[in-house]
DRENDREN-83256 format. One record per residue (C-alpha): x, y, z; residue number from 1. Coordinates in pm, whole numbers, plus 50000, padded with zeros to 5 digits. Each point is the difference from the previous one (the first is absolute). Layout:
<recs>
REC      px      py      pz     i
REC       X       Y       Z   NUM
...
</recs>
This chain:
<recs>
REC      px      py      pz     i
REC   50000   50000   50000     1
REC   50128   50344   49906     2
REC   50068   50235   50293     3
REC   49819   50332   49966     4
REC   50191   50284   49835     5
REC   49981   50197   50322     6
REC   50201   49727   50173     7
REC   50296   50065   49770     8
REC   49953   50377   50008     9
REC   49959   50000   50378    10
REC   50302   49772   50038    11
REC   50216   50235   49794    12
REC   49878   50316   50172    13
REC   50074   49846   50339    14
REC   50352   49895   49895    15
REC   50072   50345   49857    16
REC   49882   50166   50320    17
REC   50236   49770   50191    18
REC   50282   50096   49765    19
REC   49931   50371   50054    20
REC   50009   49951   50377    21
REC   50323   49799   49975    22
REC   50153   50286   49800    23
REC   49903   50246   50272    24
REC   50148   49771   50264    25
REC   50321   49971   49798    26
REC   50032   50375   49975    27
REC   49942   50046   50373    28
REC   50236   49722   50107    29
REC   50288   50051   49759    30
REC   49967   50353   49874    31
REC   49963   49861   49646    32
REC   49767   50276   49885    33
REC   50089   49975   49629    34
REC   49941   49627   49981    35
REC   49689   50020   50215    36
REC   49856   50278   49784    37
REC   50057   49793   49686    38
REC   49832   49698   50165    39
REC   49702   50215   50103    40
REC   49974   50141   49646    41
REC   50022   49647   49857    42
REC   49719   49878   50228    43
REC   49786   50304   49909    44
REC   50052   49947   49627    45
REC   49917   49630   50025    46
REC   49687   50086   50198    47
REC   49885   50220   49709    48
REC   50065   49716   49755    49
REC   49797   49761   50216    50
REC   49709   50244   50019    51
REC   50011   50059   49622    52
REC   49998   49624   49941    53
REC   49706   49957   50237    54
REC   49809   50263   49801    55
REC   50073   49802   49682    56
REC   49804   49704   50140    57
REC   50276   49736   49981    58
REC   49916   49656   49864    59
REC   50170   49773   50254    60
REC   49885   49688   49811    61
REC   50271   50094   49752    62
REC   50266   49924   50262    63
REC   49904   49634   50022    64
REC   49963   49952   49625    65
REC   50347   49865   49920    66
REC   50008   49659   49832    67
REC   50110   49706   50216    68
REC   50376   49968   50008    69
REC   50055   50363   49900    70
REC   49968   50163   50341    71
REC   50293   50232   49932    72
REC   49894   50089   49646    73
REC   49849   50351   50000    74
REC   49673   50040   49818    75
REC   49965   50334   49826    76
REC   49701   50197   50123    77
REC   49733   50058   49735    78
REC   49818   50290   50157    79
REC   50021   50260   50276    80
REC   49832   49767   50251    81
REC   50263   49731   49951    82
REC   50281   50256   50003    83
REC   49870   50135   50332    84
REC   49993   49647   50146    85
REC   50352   49927   49878    86
REC   50129   50330   50138    87
REC   49849   49930   50342    88
REC   50139   49647   50002    89
REC   50348   50124   49911    90
REC   49987   50262   50274    91
REC   49919   49720   50245    92
REC   50303   49785   49906    93
REC   50238   50158   50257    94
REC   49752   49901   50272    95
REC   49960   49636   49891    96
REC   50140   49878   50331    97
REC   49730   50185   50197    98
REC   49744   49765   50162    99
REC   49707   50183   49835   100
REC   50142   49966   49648   101
REC   49782   49783   49773   102
REC   50172   49773   49750   103
REC   49736   50083   49739   104
REC   50155   50348   49988   105
REC   50330   49858   49876   106
REC   50068   50170   49668   107
</recs>
């Protein structure tokens, strides 16, 4: 069964909020303001991408559509809905070891 789109969007927004907080903690603890500012900007930009993809009504069924035996073969998206799903899935890859990550999101 396909998880709802909001699960993936919510998952990403939560991870990006955690990243922004970690950047603030880094700046406070180590005085790494330049790096922390870049990490905050990165999280903010990714958040905008996630929200734009959510507005595009991503087709998450596309993510599980790879032929058997070709799990690592990327399928080209055929429309904006599939592109939005692929973009969200790719943004989730760095968090694949998180306990709330769903394998169906694997792009």
